[in-house]
N, C-alpha and C positions, 0 to 999 in steps of 0.2 A: 484292654487297649487304652492308650492315653489319647489326649487331644491331638498330639503330634501325628499319630497314626491316621487321623482323619483329614489332615491337611491336603493330602494328595486327592482325596475324594472331592473336597471342596474346590480345589483348583480345576479338576476335570469338569465338574458341574458348571463352574463359572465360564470356562472356555466354551462349553457346549451352549450356554445361553448367549454368548457373544458371537458365535459362529454365524447366525443369520444376519446380524448387523454388519459383520465384516464382509460377508458375501454380497450384501446389498451395496456396500460402499465400493467394492471391487467392480461389480457389474454396471452400476449406475453412478460412477464417480462424478461425472459432470453435474448430474442432478443433485447429488448430495452436497457437493461443494457450493453450488449456486444457492441451494436451499439453506445451507448453514450460514452463508454470507447474508442472505436476506433476513434470516431470523436474528442474527447478530446485529445488523444495522437497525432493524426494527426495535430491538431491545434497547440499544443505545439511544435511538431517537425518542422513544417513549420516556426513558429516564431523563433525558435532557429537557424535554418539554414539561415534565411534571415536577421539576425541581422548583421548590418554593422556599425561600429563606424566611425564617420567622424567629421568634424568641426561643422556641424549643429547638430549632435547627438553624443556627446562624451560619452565615457564609464563612468559609475558612479564610484565615488571614495568613499572610507571609510577612514576617518581620525578622530582621537579623541585627545583631549588635557586633560591630567589629572594633578591634583595638589595634592600632599600629604602635608597637612598643618603641620603634626607632624614632618616630616623631611625636610620641605621646598624644596621638590624636584618636578620638573615639567617634564612631559614626553609627547611626541607625539607618537601616536600609529596608525598603519594602518593594516587592515586585507587583503589588496589587495595582490594577488599573485605577481603581477609586479607593480612597481611604475611607473607612467607616468610622463610627464614633470611637471605637476602641483604639485603632491604629493612629488616628489623628492626634492623640495625646502626645505622641512621640515626635511629631513634626510640626514646625511652624510654617506659616504660609510662604515666607520668603526662602525657606531652605529646600523647597521641592524643586526637583530638576529631572532631566532626562526625557527621552522620547516616549518611554513607557511609564512616565510619571514616577520614575525611580526616585524615591524620597530619601533625603539625607539630612541628618541633623548633627552638627559638630558639638 
């Protein structure tokens, strides 16, 4: 017998192991949904609270460079609320604008 001959056996065993989980979800669907939401929110909350930026794990930056070929104009853009030491090199103080501090350099 080859490995393909055992595929059916593996699928039957996997479905047999999943059956109690599916049965619990069907009979206690409200409890399972509320529990899943609470676990998900708790996980996201712990992750957000424990995020600490450092030299090893710096904050992610967003920066883009656009060129308008019609007007021969080039711009740098950033959607970051605050520019850090790396993104500041692209923007002068007088060229920052926008409500979300969208920075632009011509």
